[in-house]
Each structure stands twice: as structure tokens, then as C-alpha cells.
C-alpha positions in Angstrom: 70.9 68.0 0.6 71.6 68.6 -3.1 68.8 68.9 -5.6 70.1 65.9 -7.5 70.0 63.6 -4.4 66.5 64.8 -3.5 65.3 64.0 -7.0 66.8 60.5 -6.8 65.1 59.7 -3.5 61.7 61.0 -4.8 61.9 58.9 -8.0 62.8 55.8 -6.0 59.8 56.1 -3.7 57.5 56.7 -6.7 59.0 53.6 -8.4 58.4 51.5 -5.2 54.8 52.7 -5.0 54.0 51.7 -8.6 55.5 48.3 -7.9 53.0 47.7 -5.1 50.2 48.9 -7.3 51.1 46.5 -10.0 51.2 43.6 -7.6 47.8 44.5 -6.2 46.3 44.7 -9.7 47.8 41.4 -10.6 46.4 39.7 -7.4 42.9 41.1 -8.3 43.1 39.7 -11.8 44.1 36.3 -10.5 41.1 36.3 -8.1 38.7 37.0 -10.9 40.1 34.2 -13.0 39.9 31.8 -10.0 36.2 32.8 -9.5 35.4 32.0 -13.2 37.4 28.8 -13.5 37.9 27.3 -10.1 34.8 28.4 -8.2 32.5 26.1 -6.2 30.5 23.7 -8.5 31.9 25.6 -11.5 29.1 28.1 -11.4 29.2 31.3 -13.4 27.4 34.6 -12.6 24.3 33.7 -14.5 23.8 30.4 -12.7 24.4 31.9 -9.4 22.0 34.7 -10.1 19.4 32.2 -11.2 19.8 30.2 -8.0 19.4 33.3 -5.9 16.2 34.3 -7.8 14.8 30.8 -7.3 15.6 30.9 -3.6 13.9 34.3 -3.3 10.9 33.1 -5.3 10.6 30.1 -2.9 10.5 32.4 0.1 7.9 34.6 -1.6 5.8 31.5 -2.3 5.9 30.6 1.4 4.8 34.0 2.4 1.9 33.8 -0.1 0.6 30.7 1.7 1.4 28.3 -1.2 0.3 24.6 -0.8 3.4 22.9 0.4 1.7 19.6 1.0 1.9 18.6 -2.7 5.1 16.6 -3.5 6.4 18.2 -6.7 9.5 16.0 -7.1 9.8 14.7 -10.7 10.0 11.1 -9.6 6.7 11.5 -7.6 4.9 13.1 -10.6 6.1 10.4 -13.0 5.1 7.4 -10.8 2.2 5.5 -12.1 -0.9 5.1 -10.0 -1.4 1.7 -8.4 -4.5 0.1 -9.9 -6.8 -2.4 -8.4 -9.1 -4.2 -10.9 -12.5 -5.6 -10.0 -14.9 -7.2 -12.5 -18.7 -7.8 -12.3 -21.2 -9.3 -14.7 -23.7 -6.6 -15.7 -26.0 -8.1 -18.3 -29.8 -7.8 -18.6 -29.8 -5.4 -15.7 -31.9 -2.9 -17.6 -34.8 -5.4 -17.7 -34.7 -6.5 -14.0 -35.6 -4.3 -11.1 -34.2 -7.0 -8.8 -30.8 -6.8 -10.3 -30.9 -3.0 -10.2 -31.6 -3.1 -6.5 -28.8 -5.5 -5.9 -26.4 -3.4 -7.9 -27.4 -0.3 -5.8 -26.7 -2.2 -2.5 -23.3 -3.4 -3.8 -22.1 0.0 -5.1 -23.3 2.1 -2.1 -21.8 -0.3 0.4 -18.5 -0.4 -1.6 -18.4 3.4 -1.6 -19.2 3.6 2.1 -16.4 1.3 3.3 -13.9 1.7 0.5 -10.6 3.5 1.4 -7.6 3.7 -0.9 -4.3 5.6 -0.8 -3.9 8.9 -2.7 -1.9 7.3 -5.5 -4.2 4.3 -5.9 -7.1 3.7 -8.3 -10.0 1.2 -8.2 -10.8 0.1 -11.8 -14.4 -1.3 -12.0 -14.9 -3.6 -15.0 -18.5 -4.4 -16.1 -19.3 -7.1 -18.6 -22.4 -5.7 -20.2 -24.9 -5.5 -23.1 -25.6 -2.2 -24.7 -28.8 -1.4 -22.8 -27.3 -2.3 -19.4 -24.3 -0.2 -20.2 -26.4 2.9 -20.7 -28.1 2.3 -17.4 -24.8 1.8 -15.7 -23.3 4.9 -17.1 -26.2 6.9 -15.6 -26.3 5.2 -12.2 -22.7 4.5 -11.3 -21.7 8.2 -10.7 -24.7 8.6 -8.5 -24.2 5.4 -6.5 -20.5 6.2 -6.0 -21.0 9.8 -5.3 -19.9 9.5 -1.6 -16.8 7.4 -2.5 -13.6 8.9 -1.1 -11.3 7.0 -3.5 -10.4 7.5 -7.1 -12.1 5.1 -9.5 -12.4 4.4 -13.2 -15.2 2.5 -15.0 -14.6 0.2 -18.0 -17.4 -1.6 -19.9 -16.7 -4.8 -21.8 -19.1 -5.9 -24.5 -20.5 -9.3 -23.5 -20.7 -10.3 -27.2 -17.0 -9.6 -27.8 -15.9 -11.5 -24.7 -18.2 -14.4 -25.5 -16.6 -14.7 -29.0 -13.2 -14.9 -27.5 -14.1 -17.3 -24.8 -16.1 -19.9 -26.8 -13.2 -21.6 -28.5 -11.4 -22.0 -25.1 -14.3 -23.2 -23.0 -16.6 -24.9 -25.5 -15.6 -28.4 -24.5 -16.2 -27.9 -20.8 -19.6 -26.3 -21.1 -21.4 -29.6 -21.6 -20.1 -30.7 -18.2 -20.9 -27.6 -16.2 -23.9 -25.9 -17.9 -27.6 -26.1 -17.1 -28.4 -26.9 -20.8 -27.8 -30.2 -22.4 -25.3 -28.8 -25.0 -22.4 -26.4 -25.3 -24.5 -23.3 -25.8 -22.6 -20.4 -27.2 -24.2 -17.9 -24.8 -23.1 -20.1 -21.8 -19.5 -19.2 -22.5 -19.6 -16.0 -20.5 -20.3 -18.0 -17.3 -16.7 -19.4 -17.7 -15.0 -16.0 -18.0 -13.0 -16.5 -14.8 -11.7 -19.8 -16.1 -9.9 -18.2 -19.1 -9.5 -14.6 -17.8 -5.8 -14.8 -18.1 -6.1 -15.4 -21.8 -8.6 -12.6 -22.4 -7.3 -9.7 -20.4 -4.2 -7.8 -21.6 -0.8 -9.1 -20.3 -0.1 -6.0 -18.3 -3.0 -6.8 -16.1 -1.7 -9.2 -13.5 -4.4 -9.5 -10.9 -8.2 -9.0 -10.8 -11.0 -9.7 -8.4 -14.3 -11.1 -9.9 -17.4 -10.3 -7.9 -21.1 -11.2 -8.1 -23.6 -8.4 -8.2 -25.6 -9.6 -5.2 -23.0 -8.6 -2.6 -23.0 -6.1 0.3 -19.6 -4.9 1.5 -19.0 -4.5 5.2 -15.3 -3.9 5.0 -12.9 -1.9 2.8 -12.6 -3.7 -0.5 -8.9 -2.8 -0.6 -8.4 -5.3 2.1 -9.6 -8.1 -0.1 -6.9 -7.4 -2.6 -4.3 -7.8 0.1 -5.2 -11.5 0.2 -3.1 -11.9 -3.0 0.0 -11.6 -0.7 -1.0 -14.8 1.1 -1.2 -17.0 -1.9 1.0 -20.2 -1.6 3.6 -20.6 -4.4 1.4 -22.8 -6.6 -1.9 -21.1 -6.1 -3.5 -19.2 -8.9 -7.0 -18.5 -7.5 -8.3 -17.3 -4.1 -11.8 -18.5 -3.3 -14.2 -19.3 -0.4 -15.7 -22.7 0.2 -19.3 -23.5 -0.7 -21.5 -23.1 2.4 -24.3 -25.5 1.3 -24.2 -29.2 0.6 -24.4 -28.6 -3.1 -21.5 -30.9 -4.0 -22.4 -33.5 -1.4 -25.4 -33.9 -3.8 -23.6 -33.4 -7.1 -20.9 -36.0 -6.3 -23.4 -38.6 -5.0 -22.4 -41.3 -7.3 -18.6 -40.9 -6.7 -19.2 -40.8 -3.0 -21.3 -44.0 -3.2 -18.4 -45.7 -5.1 -15.8 -44.2 -2.8 -17.3 -44.2 0.7 -14.0 -43.2 2.4 -13.5 -40.2 0.1 -13.7 -36.7 1.6 -15.2 -35.3 -1.6 -18.4 -33.4 -0.8 -17.9 -33.7 3.0 -18.3 -30.6 5.2 -15.4 -28.7 6.7 -13.0 -28.7 8.4 -11.8 -32.1 7.1 -14.0 -32.5 4.1 -13.9 -31.0 0.6 -17.2 -29.1 0.2 -16.3 -27.4 -3.1 -16.1 -23.7 -3.8 -18.4 -20.7 -4.3 -17.5 -18.3 -7.1 -19.3 -15.2 -5.7 -15.9 -13.7 -4.7 -12.8 -14.7 -6.5 -9.2 -13.5 -6.6 -7.6 -14.3 -9.9 -3.8 -14.1 -10.1 -3.7 -13.7 -13.9 0.1 -13.7 -14.0 0.2 -17.0 -12.0 -2.5 -18.5 -14.2 -0.5 -17.7 -17.3 2.6 -19.3 -16.0 1.0 -22.4 -14.4 1.6 -25.4 -16.7 -0.7 -27.5 -14.6 -3.6 -25.1 -14.6 -3.4 -24.6 -18.4 -3.2 -28.4 -18.9 -6.5 -28.7 -17.0 -8.2 -26.5 -19.5 -7.5 -28.9 -22.3 -10.7 -30.8 -23.5 -9.4 -34.3 -22.9 -8.3 -33.4 -19.3 -11.7 -31.9 -18.5 -13.5 -35.0 -20.0 -11.3 -37.3 -18.1 -11.9 -35.7 -14.7 -15.7 -35.3 -15.3 -15.8 -39.0 -16.1 -13.7 -39.9 -13.0 -15.9 -38.0 -10.7 -19.2 -38.8 -12.5 -19.6 -35.0 -12.5 -22.3 -33.0 -14.3 -23.0 -29.6 -12.9 -24.9 -26.4 -13.8 -23.0 -23.6 -12.1 -20.3 -22.8 -14.7 -16.9 -21.7 -13.5 -17.8 -22.7 -9.9 -18.3 -26.3 -11.0 -15.0 -26.4 -12.9 -13.0 -25.0 -10.0 -14.6 -27.4 -7.6 -13.8 -30.4 -9.7 -10.2 -29.6 -10.3 -9.9 -28.5 -6.7 -10.7 -32.1 -5.6 -7.7 -33.3 -7.6 -5.4 -30.3 -7.2 -6.1 -28.3 -4.1 -2.7 -26.6 -4.3 -4.0 -24.4 -7.1 -6.3 -22.6 -4.7 -5.8 -20.2 -1.8 -8.9 -20.7 0.4 -10.2 -17.4 1.7 -12.0 -17.2 5.1 -15.7 -17.6 4.9 -16.2 -14.0 6.0 -15.1 -12.8 2.5 -18.1 -14.5 0.9 -20.7 -15.1 3.6 -23.3 -16.9 1.6 -26.8 -16.6 2.9 -28.8 -19.1 0.7 -30.5 -21.9 2.7 -32.2 -23.7 -0.2 -30.6 -27.1 0.5 -31.7 -27.0 4.1 -35.3 -27.5 2.9 -34.5 -29.9 0.1 -33.2 -33.1 1.8 -30.1 -32.0 3.7 -31.5 -30.4 6.8 -29.7 -32.9 9.1 -26.2 -31.9 7.8 -26.9 -28.4 6.6 -25.4 -26.5 9.5 -22.1 -28.3 9.1 -21.7 -26.5 5.8 -23.4 -23.3 6.6 -21.7 -22.2 9.8 -19.0 -19.4 9.5 -16.8 -18.4 12.4 -15.2 -15.0 12.5 -16.3 -11.6 11.2 -18.3 -11.0 8.0 -16.5 -8.8 5.5 -18.9 -9.4 2.5 -22.5 -10.7 2.5 -23.6 -12.7 -0.5 -27.3 -12.8 -1.0 -27.2 -15.8 -3.3 -30.5 -17.4 -4.5 -32.2 -14.1 -3.9 -31.7 -14.3 -0.1 -32.3 -10.9 1.7 -29.1 -9.4 3.1 -29.2 -8.0 6.6 -29.4 -4.3 7.0 -26.9 -4.0 9.8 
């Protein structure tokens, strides 16, 4: 083989080898470009590295026994707590040992039986004077010490609320107050009547409770009664368990002997007791009928029609309009306000008293009205 031919063959092989190298280098370059521009989810090296570090950190947290029961999703953290509002009158408590004892029973029993979900909050509103507020701020943390639920305490100045209420309820006070006139101080006893105009619009429901109660069941269950309101109802309330309104409506009953007004259950209209009330503030605001009944001329007309003059404030007002418009009320079972007072049994109504007083079914809340002792069990 000549030297010239050998040189030609050698140069051809070298040329072929370089061509393959060029092709390989070109393929590698295209692969890198594809990774940058056409990779999965368009991730770059930095984002991929960050994700790997986060994954590694997560594994390290697991190994360090981190609390994995806490939901750290953003939507979970941003969700507002569900609030349940309950209001109690808390005036002149500092001057009365009896009221202080009743308050202690109410708060301790509420704490004992109360159960709420983790993202729920019980907001306790107290309408109070300055001295009673100071007492409450001291006692409430102690009385609710064993509560397993989250709660907040809000004090409302009785003077401020009275000032707001007086223009709204002044006209009805002379019909439903113990005094002979529309006393300014009596306005606070009509708070529930106009609560929808006093509380902020973002508050849509509230439960108003007397101080002389003892809870035998989770108070959260009481709030669930809002779900059972008929479409036209604005207030949930328990019937009166004494013949109070059999007595109060005596003249109307005499003139209308076939009326059910003041008669005992189940067919009669015995009236209401305001010791436990569910106020659907949103429904109260939107009910044209209910707000019309607050107008002075409507109140006067109904009071004249029924020859009505009471002394129990909001309870009398609700009872009177309930005779005419029962659709505004969702009647709670008597167990939610098991009234214990027996005063009328010894004052002329012993023969019919039990017809009003009986209460079938379990007791959820005892009401020691007219200073009646509440059972220990």
C-alpha cells in the first residue's frame, strides 16, 4: 500500500470520528436547552433545588417529632372563628349577695356542661354598672376556670344602652312597667325588644339569659334551636309556666269567654317567659311586621284591645303581640327554661296551677325565678 493511500484512509477515519463528536455535542446542547425551556412545570434549577430542600426539611421535621396535628393550610388559618353570643343583665350585683350566689351557680354550671368546637368562641355580654363590672372582671375568670371552651367577655355600660333604648321603647313602658309612668331607668328591661337596633349589624344572633339559671346541658345546644325557626319567626322563647296571664288578661277573658288567651297548654295561650330567649337579630331587622309592632300607636292599640297592663317588661310585650301574631315566635320546649316559681299556686290559682306548671321531657336549664331554690342534682 502506498504512503499516499494510507494517508488518505487515515484522514478519512479522523474526519468521520470528528463528525460523530460534533453530533454528540449538538445533541447534548439541545438537551440542556430543552431542560431550561420545556421542562416539567417550567421549573429552573433554583426552584427545583428549593423544592428538594423543602422536602428534606419536612422529613427532618417528622423525625424531630413535630406537631403534625395542627392544620397549617392558609385557608384554615385565615378562617374566622364561629362566635356564639350570649347576654345577661349584670347590674347592682356588687350590692347583692343573693345575685352573686346566683351568678356563681350560672357560670359554674355553664362551664361544667359547655362544649364547643376548636374553632368556636362563646362571647359573654354583660350589661353592667361600673361597680358590678369590677366585680365581674374579678370573678368571671375564677368561675369559668374549668371551662374547656374558648370564651370572651364584653361589658356594656347600662347607662349607654339605656340612652339608646329610651327613644325606642318609651311609649310601651307605661303599658308594661311596674311604675305608673315611662321611667327612664325602666328602658333597660326592654333591651331584647329593640336589640336588633342596638347591636352592630354584623351580629346576627344572640341569646339573652337571666342570671338565676342553672345549666344542665351544653349551652351550645341551645344555639342550635335557631336552625328550627319557622320562616316568619324572629324570637325563640318558652311558654310561661304559671297562670300569670290568666290573671293579667282577666278583663279580656271576661269579655271574650271563648278566647284561648291566658288558657293553659296545650291548646291555650299561656304567654311567654323571658328567662331564656333566642333573638334572631337579622330576622328582627328584616321583619316589617315586627318593626311595625314597635310603633307607639300599634302598642297602644293592642294594649287597649286586650285591656292589658303588665309589669314584666319585655316579657309582657312579647306575650301581648304573641296573642295576635304567634307566627313571630318559635316556641322552645319547656326544658330549656324550666321555671320553678310556684307563687301563683298559693295566690288564688291552686286549682289550675298544675296545668301550667307541668313540663314533660328532660330539663336542660333550671330557672329559679322569684328566688326559688334550684335543685342540686
